[in-house]
C-alpha positions as CSV (number, residue, x, y, z in Angstrom):
1,X,99.4,79.2,116.9
2,X,100.7,81.8,114.4
3,X,104.1,83.0,113.0
4,X,106.0,86.2,113.3
5,X,109.3,86.5,111.4
6,X,112.1,88.7,112.8
7,X,115.7,89.4,111.8
8,X,116.6,89.6,115.5
9,X,115.0,88.9,118.9
10,X,114.2,91.3,121.6
11,X,113.5,90.8,125.3
12,X,110.0,92.1,124.9
13,X,107.2,91.9,122.3
14,X,105.7,95.3,122.3
15,X,103.2,96.7,119.9
16,X,104.5,99.7,118.1
17,X,102.3,102.2,120.0
18,X,103.9,101.1,123.3
19,X,107.5,100.9,122.4
20,X,109.6,103.0,124.7
21,X,106.7,103.5,127.1
22,X,106.8,102.2,130.7
23,X,104.0,104.1,132.5
24,X,100.2,104.0,132.6
25,X,100.1,107.7,131.7
26,X,102.4,107.2,128.7
27,X,100.2,104.3,127.5
28,X,97.1,106.4,127.9
29,X,98.6,109.2,125.9
30,X,99.6,106.8,123.2
31,X,96.1,105.4,122.9
32,X,94.7,108.9,122.7
33,X,97.1,109.6,119.8
34,X,96.0,106.4,118.1
35,X,92.3,107.2,118.4
36,X,92.9,110.7,117.0
37,X,94.9,109.3,114.1
38,X,92.3,106.6,113.3
39,X,89.5,109.3,113.3
40,X,91.4,111.1,110.5
41,X,90.6,108.1,108.3
42,X,86.9,107.8,109.2
43,X,85.6,108.9,105.8
44,X,87.8,106.7,103.5
45,X,87.2,103.8,105.9
46,X,83.4,104.2,106.2
47,X,82.9,100.8,104.7
48,X,85.2,99.2,107.2
49,X,83.8,98.3,110.6
50,X,85.0,100.7,113.4
51,X,86.4,97.6,115.3
52,X,88.8,96.8,112.3
53,X,90.1,100.3,111.5
54,X,93.0,100.5,113.9
55,X,94.3,97.1,112.9
56,X,94.0,97.9,109.2
57,X,95.9,101.1,109.6
58,X,98.6,99.2,111.6
59,X,99.0,97.0,108.5
60,X,99.7,100.1,106.4
61,X,102.1,101.9,108.7
62,X,100.4,103.4,111.8
63,X,101.7,102.6,115.3
64,X,98.9,100.8,117.2
65,X,98.2,98.4,120.0
66,X,98.1,95.4,117.6
67,X,101.0,93.2,116.5
68,X,101.2,91.6,113.1
69,X,101.0,87.8,112.8
70,X,101.1,85.5,109.8
71,X,99.5,82.1,109.1
72,X,101.9,81.3,106.3
73,X,105.4,80.2,107.4
74,X,107.1,81.2,104.1
75,X,105.9,84.8,104.4
76,X,107.1,84.8,108.0
77,X,110.5,83.6,106.8
78,X,110.7,86.4,104.2
79,X,110.3,89.0,106.9
80,X,112.9,87.2,109.0
81,X,115.4,87.5,106.0
82,X,114.8,91.1,105.3
83,X,115.5,94.4,107.1
84,X,113.2,97.4,106.9
85,X,114.9,100.7,106.1
86,X,113.0,104.0,106.5
87,X,113.6,107.7,105.8
88,X,111.5,110.8,106.3
89,X,110.1,112.9,109.2
90,X,108.0,109.9,110.4
91,X,109.7,107.1,108.5
92,X,107.2,107.3,105.7
93,X,109.6,106.2,103.0
94,X,110.2,102.5,103.5
95,X,112.0,99.7,101.7
96,X,113.2,96.2,102.5
97,X,116.7,94.9,101.9
98,X,117.6,91.2,101.9
99,X,120.1,90.5,104.7
100,X,123.6,89.3,103.6
101,X,124.8,86.2,105.5
102,X,128.6,87.0,105.2
103,X,128.2,90.5,106.7
104,X,125.2,90.0,108.9
105,X,126.0,90.3,112.7
106,X,123.9,87.3,113.8
107,X,123.7,85.2,110.7
108,X,120.3,83.9,111.9
109,X,116.7,84.2,110.9
110,X,114.0,83.8,113.6
111,X,110.4,82.8,113.5
112,X,108.4,83.3,116.7
113,X,105.5,81.0,117.5
114,X,102.7,83.2,119.0
115,X,99.7,81.7,120.7
116,X,96.2,83.3,120.7
117,X,93.3,81.9,122.6
118,X,90.9,84.1,120.5
119,X,89.1,81.4,118.6
120,X,85.4,82.3,119.1
121,X,84.2,84.4,116.2
122,X,82.2,87.5,117.0
123,X,79.0,87.2,115.0
124,X,78.4,90.9,115.0
125,X,81.9,91.8,113.9
126,X,83.1,89.6,111.0
127,X,86.8,88.6,111.2
128,X,87.2,89.4,114.9
129,X,87.9,86.5,117.3
130,X,87.8,87.0,121.0
131,X,89.3,84.9,123.8
132,X,89.8,85.2,127.5
133,X,93.3,86.7,127.1
134,X,93.6,87.8,123.5
135,X,91.8,89.4,120.5
136,X,92.6,88.3,117.0
137,X,91.5,90.0,113.8
138,X,91.7,88.6,110.3
139,X,91.7,91.6,107.9
140,X,91.0,89.2,104.9
141,X,87.5,89.0,106.4
142,X,87.1,92.2,108.4
143,X,88.3,94.7,105.8
144,X,86.8,95.2,102.3
145,X,88.6,93.4,99.5
146,X,89.9,96.6,98.0
147,X,92.6,96.3,100.6
148,X,95.0,93.8,99.0
149,X,98.0,93.8,101.3
150,X,96.4,91.7,104.1
151,X,95.7,89.0,101.5
152,X,99.1,89.2,100.0
153,X,100.8,88.8,103.4
154,X,98.4,86.2,104.8
155,X,98.1,88.7,107.6
156,X,96.3,88.8,110.9
157,X,96.8,90.9,114.0
158,X,96.6,90.2,117.7
159,X,96.6,92.1,121.0
160,X,96.5,91.0,124.6
161,X,93.5,92.0,126.6
162,X,94.1,94.0,129.8
163,X,92.3,94.4,133.1
164,X,89.9,97.1,134.0
165,X,92.7,99.7,133.9
166,X,94.6,99.0,130.6
167,X,96.1,96.3,128.4
168,X,99.7,95.2,129.0
169,X,102.5,97.2,127.4
170,X,104.1,94.1,125.9
171,X,102.8,90.7,124.7
172,X,105.8,88.3,125.2
173,X,103.5,86.1,127.4
174,X,102.1,84.8,124.2
175,X,105.4,83.5,122.8
176,X,105.4,79.7,122.8
177,X,108.7,79.0,121.0
178,X,111.3,80.4,118.6
179,X,112.7,78.8,115.4
180,X,116.3,79.8,114.9
181,X,117.5,79.2,111.3
182,X,120.8,79.8,109.6
183,X,120.3,83.0,107.5
184,X,122.0,81.5,104.5
185,X,119.8,78.4,104.6
186,X,116.6,80.5,105.0
187,X,117.5,82.7,102.0
188,X,118.2,79.5,99.9
189,X,114.8,78.0,100.9
190,X,113.0,81.2,99.8
191,X,114.7,81.1,96.4
192,X,113.8,83.7,93.8
193,X,110.0,83.2,93.6
194,X,108.2,86.4,92.6
195,X,105.4,85.4,95.0
196,X,107.8,86.2,97.8
197,X,109.0,89.7,96.9
198,X,108.4,93.2,98.2
199,X,106.3,93.8,95.0
200,X,104.0,90.9,95.8
201,X,103.9,91.3,99.6
202,X,103.4,95.0,99.4
203,X,101.3,95.5,96.2
204,X,101.7,99.1,94.9
205,X,98.7,101.4,95.0
206,X,98.1,100.8,91.3
207,X,96.9,97.3,92.3
208,X,95.9,97.9,96.0
209,X,93.0,100.4,95.7
210,X,92.6,100.5,99.4
211,X,96.3,101.5,99.8
212,X,95.8,104.2,97.2
213,X,92.8,105.6,99.1
214,X,94.7,105.8,102.4
215,X,97.6,107.6,100.7
216,X,95.1,110.1,99.2
217,X,94.0,111.2,102.7
218,X,97.2,113.2,103.1
219,X,97.8,112.2,106.7
220,X,101.2,113.4,107.6
221,X,101.6,111.4,110.9
222,X,104.5,111.8,113.3
223,X,107.3,109.6,114.7
224,X,105.2,108.5,117.7
225,X,102.1,107.9,115.6
226,X,103.4,106.5,112.3
227,X,102.0,107.2,108.9
228,X,100.8,105.5,105.8
229,X,104.1,104.1,104.5
230,X,105.4,104.6,100.9
231,X,106.9,101.3,100.0
232,X,109.9,101.5,97.6
233,X,111.8,98.9,95.6
């Protein structure tokens, strides 16, 4: 069981690549776009196993078939208490704002409990765990340690396996429960620790050499593909 913090709840749990898509053809086109984007990073990611590249790029801003999970409830709570704001042609300029209880529409913070049956490690692909219904990847193991963000966020990624045609377009079947917390209480619990700040959870490229390498590729991306995000204060 893993955590996923959210400032609001939706009826579905779709990976970013499949949001707004409802047909097999649309999903197939999205997967082709993902594969093409991942191929653009083949040189800087040559020391990262091919099986981990899509998930790693998801962690840094691309829209893929994986969803982000966390195994630290405090980090999940931070994401539940902050809203992401983006600007630019593909939303490449990103920053996070702490939600304000007195003006917030819902006044709630949510943590979803997500189940993954992927517990068997793949001996040939370190950090990858495979189950009957899901795949789970731990980038702290699968990616080189020059990529700091996965460690800072206690991050993992999961996706639901499909049939012989394609994987599902949304993964809400894996939700096992939702924690609903008063936003004011959640913010008070987080306090002012520097360990739970945008600077710590999204280390700048000065500290995250892997992030700096990805930014140096010059991949421009697109709205339906995503990009390597520039995280601001």
